[in-house]
N, C-alpha and C positions, 0 to 999 in steps of 0.2 A: 192363850191370848186373852187379856182382860177386855171385856166388851166395852167398858167405860172409855178406853182409849179410842176404840173404833168410833164411838159417838162423838167424843170431844174433838177429834181431828177434823170432823166435819163442821165444827162450830168455829173454826179459825176465821173463816170469812164466808159468809153466806150471802148469796144474791137473792135467794127466795127460800121461804120456809113454809111448809103446809103439811097437813095430813091429807093424803089423797087415797082414794080407792081406785086402784089401777085395774079395772076389769074391762077388758075389751068386749067380753060377752057377759051377760047378766048371769047371776047365780053363784059367782065366786068372788066375794069381797076380799080384796087383798090390801089391807091397810098397812102402808109403809110410810114412815116419815120421809117426805121428799124435800130435798134442798140441793142446790148446786153450789159447789165451791167457786168463789169469785176468782177469776184469773187475773194475774198481774202481768203487765207488759214489761218484759225484761229487755226488750230490744233485740236487735239482730247483729250488732257489731261484734265481730270476732277478732278485729285487728287492734292491737295496742298501739297508741301513738308513739312514734319514734322518740319524741322528746321525753316521754315518760320512762323510756328504757335507756336513755342516754347514759345514765350513771352505771349501768351494768356492763361487765366485760366477762371474758372467759375466765379470768382470774378471780373476778368478784361477781359471780352470776346471781341472777334472781333464781331462788330455789323453790320449787313447788313439789309438794309431796302428796301421797295418797296412801291410805291404810284400808285394807279390806276388813270386813266385820267377822266373817266366818268362812265364807267360800274362798276359792282360789281366784287369782287375778284373771286367769284364762278360762272364765266360766262361759264364754261365748254369749254373754248376756249382760247383766247389770254392771258388775265390777269392770268387766273388760271394756264396755262402752264408755264408762266414766273415765277409765285410764286412757282410752283413745282420745278423749277430749283434752286431757292434760297434756299428753304427748303432742297431739296435733297443734294445740295452742303454742307449745314451745317451739316446734319446728317451723311454724308459720310466722313467728314473731322474733326470730333472731337466735333461736337455739340451733344446735347442730342436728345431725341425723340420729335416728333411734338405734341404739346399740342392739345388734341382733342376738346377743347373749343375755344381757341384763334387762332388755326391753325398756331401758331408760335413755333419756337424752343427757349426755355427759360432756358435751362440748358446746361452744357458743355462749351467748349471754343469758340463756335460760337453761337450767338443768332440772331434771325430774328424778324422783325416787319413790318407790313404793315399798311398803312393808306389810307382810301378812303376819298376824299373830301366830305364836307358836301353836302347834297342833294341840297341845294340852292346855292351852290358855285362851280358849274361845269364850271368854267372859269379860266383864267390865275391866278388871285389872289387867288382863292380857291385852285388851284393846288400848287401854291407856298407856301401857308400857310400849306398845308399837307406835303410838302417837308420839311418845317422848323420844323414841329413836329417831323419828323423822324430824322433830323439832331440834334435837341436838345436832343433827346433820346440817341444820341451818335453814330449814324451810320457813318461808314467810307466810305461806298459806298452805293449809292441809285440807284435802278433799276427803270426806268421810261418807262413803256410800252405804246406806242401810240403816234401818230403824234401830238396830241393836246398839248403835253408838249413843243413843239418848242419855243413858246414865254416865257414860264416859265423858260426854261433853259437859255435863254438870260438874264433874270432878275437875275437868281441865280448866274451867272458868276460874277456879280459885287456886290453881296450881301455878306457881311462879315460872315453871318450865315453859309456859305458853304465854307469858306476858307480852311478848312481841310477835305473836303468831295469830293470824286470822284463820278461822275455821269455816269451811263450806260443807254443810251437811246435806245429804240427799235422802229424802224420805223420812226425815226426822221431825218430831214435834217437841215442844218444851215440856216434856214429862219424864220423870225418873222411873223407868220401868223396873228398876231393882227395888223400888220402895213404894209399891202401890200406885204407881203412875202419878205420884205427887207432882203438881206443876212447879216449874221454876222458870226464871227469866234468863234470857241471853244478855250478854254485854254487846256493845256495838261491834266487837270483833268477830261475832258469830252470826251466821245467817243459815237458813235452811230452805230448801226448795222441795215442795211436794208436787205431785203430778195428778192431773185428772185422768187417771188410768181408765176410768169407766168410759171415757170417750173413745179411746182406741179399742177397748173391749167391745163397745157398742158397734163400732164399724166392722169389727171382725165377725160378730154374731149376725149382724144384718147381712153381710156379704155371704156368709155360709148358707143362710136360709134362702136368700135370693138365688144363689147358685143351684139350689135344688136339694140340699141336704135336709133331712128331717129328723135324724137321730145324731145328736151332737154330744161331745164330751168336754169336760173341763177338769184338768188335773192341776191343782194349785200346789204351791209349796207349803207355806205356813199361812194361817188365816189372819194375817196382819192387814191393816187398812189398805195398803197399796194393792195387795193380791185380791182382797175381797172386792175392791172397786173394779179391778179387771174382770173378775168373774161375774159380778152383778151387771156390769155394762154389757158383757157377752150375752147374758140372758135377756137384758132389755133390748139389745139390738135384734136378737132373734125374734123377740115378741113384736117389735115394730115392723119387721119384714112380714111376719105371719099375718099381722093385721092388714097390711097393704094387700097381701095376696088373698085375704079373706079365707084363711084356712080354718078347718073345723076344729072343734075342741080336741085338745091333746094331740094335734097333728104333728107338733114338734116336741120331741123328748130330749132332755138334756141330763146326762149322767154327770154328777158333780161331786168332786172329792178333793180333800186336802191331804197331802202326804205327811205334813207335820215337820218337814225339813226342806231346806233349799238345796236338795240333792236327790239323785235317784234313789228310790227305796224298792225293796223286793215287793212290798205290798202295793205300791203305786204301779209298778210294772205289771204285776198280776192283775190289778183292776183294769188297767188300760187294755191288756191282752184279752181279758174276758169281754170287755166292751166291744172291741173290734170283732171278736169272734161271734158276738151276739147281734151284730148289725150296726154298731155305731160307725158312722161314715167319716167323721173327722173329730179330732181331739185337740183342744187348746192346752198346750203345756206351759204353765205360768208360774214362775218363781225360781230364779237361779237355775241350777243344773237339774231341777226336777224334770225338765223337758227330756232328759235322757231316758227316763222311764217311758215317755211317750214314744220316742223314736225307736226304742228297743221293741216295744209292742207293735209299732208300725211295720218295722222290718220283718217281724215274725208273722205278719199278716199281709204279705204281698205289697208292702210299702203303701199302706192306706194313708190318706191325707192327714196332715196335722198342721197346727197353727203355732208359730213361734211367738216370742215375747221380747219386749224391751228394745231389741234391735232387729234389723232385717236378717233373720237367721238363714234365709235362703242363700245369702252371700257366703256362708261358712262352708268352705270347701272340705273341712275335716269331717263333715257329716256323712260322707259317703252316699249311699243310696237315699238317705233321708234328706239330702239337700233338695232333690227334685220333688219329693213328696211334701215339702213345706210349701203350702199354697199361698200363705201370707203371714205377716207378723203384726201383732198389736204393739206398736212401737211407742217409746217414750222419748226418743231422740236425745238421749243423755249426752252423747258426744257434743252435739251442737250447743246445748244449754250450758254445759261445763265451759266450753270455749267462750261463750257470750259473757258468762259471769266472771271468768278470769280476766277478760279484756276490760270489763267494767271496773274491776278491782284495781288493775294497773292504771287505767285512765283516771281513776279517782284517787291517785297518789297512794296506792297501797292500802285502801280502806273501802269498806262497803258503803255504797251510797245510802241516802236517807231512807229509800224504800226498802232496802235489804237489811241494813244494820240493825241487829237485835231482833229481827223478825223472821217469821215463816211465811213464805210466799208460794202461790200456786200458779203453775203454768199448764197449758193444755193445747188444744187444737188451734186456738187463735194465733199462737206463735209457732205453729207447725211442730209442736212437741209431742202430741198424742194423735198419731195418724197411722195409716197403713202405707207400706212402701209401694211405689210404682216405678217402672223403668225410668220415667222422666225425672223423678226426684232422687233416685239412688244410682242410676247408671247400670243397674242389674236387670238385664232384659228378661230373666226368668223368674223374677220375684213375684209376678202377678200370675198365680196359678189357676185363676178362675176362667172358665170358658163361657158361662152363661151370664155372669155378672160382669158388666163392662166397666172399664176405667172411667168412662164419661159419666156413668151412673154414680160411681163412687165419688167423683169430683163434685157432682151436684149435691150429693148428700153431705160431703165435707163442707161445702160452702154454706149450706143451711145450718150445719152444726156451729160453724164459726159465727154466723149471723144471729144465733140464738133462736132460730126457728125450730130446731130440734133440741129438746131438752133431755138430759140424762141425769138420773138421780145419783148424787155423790155419796149417799148413805153407805156406810161400811159396817153397820151393825149386823154381823153375820147371823146371829141367832134370830133376830127379827126378820131378816131377809129369808132365811131358811123356813121359818114358820109361815111365811106369807107368799111362798112361791116366787120370791124375788120381785114381788110387785107386778108380776106378769099376768096377762089375761089367761083365759081358759085354753087358748090355743097352745100354750106352753105348759109342759109338765116337767118340773125339775125333780130328778131323783137324787136326793142328797145322800151320799154314802158316808156313814160315820166310820 
């Protein structure tokens, strides 16, 4: 991963910028560039106006598509939650029911379709071919979850196959990652949403230390900006809690590792297993299906606690014993954001509004997109696995985060963060495993 991308993504919209020495205790200067991505209010409306859908019928439906970048649709994380947003929007706005075999909406006035690139075509050409398949099906808007779509979007902009198609990218910026991360511009038919993952990572790390854990783990997928922000926020949250508790130097240890894939790997599973056996109390599995390495290690070690990502993973009944050991999840609420953006597109006559058109926007805690799950917000009574850290304490922290009283660094320069203990005080010792 080119570090220049990690830095430039943070320069999209800055609310503050400074060089800070984040030392809660004297003796360890930790210079890390500090800035916060500026959040955009995308609204909360998920209902399309009836008048805007009046021209669509079952015979002439509005067609919405989604293409996965490399992982499967049912990754129980990023792709699946984006697809749930597409299908839920359809069923709640005039589409029929979700077909239990195809997982698509194929009746009513809104239809949905997804395509995964061929197994031997997980590259830009393969993704572009999958996008064309959806466009030829008749999709008027295509959702593209994942930064790997960046070069495919650049090619699609000039491809006549997409002249009547709008694109909604998730976690993408305007850079061609196939060509040295060269910048390029979107047309008004393209928009992208990135998230302040560091906020939900912060909440998870803070909660873990407040719960009483002192040896934490972070197992990321690939060191791309979104995953780096999750991990950095996790460390920052642990540090904030340690400062409040006035813990001693190196009282909290964080084992930190990237698997290099958005999938379980033998090395990731082995690392997590070793961590648990050596006293790590909880591990944050972050990045597509890499969480499966964490759950495998957890199950091999008496179902030790773990933290999910992107969605409320405690709600996933396929996890078996790992369902109950999931004590919380650092969420991005992709499902809701996708519904909001699709509703806005329909209500703006099949076009992105002025805020979105041609732009990359950032959403976060202010719009309830980067949060932890609670029973009240999810309907899942078991999603709050903490005993000592209370929901009321979390809600107070979240309110302060939304109000700007709590600030979390959006910096995703992994090399600089690694070299400076993620900007944390002496109370935190990050063991970065290469």
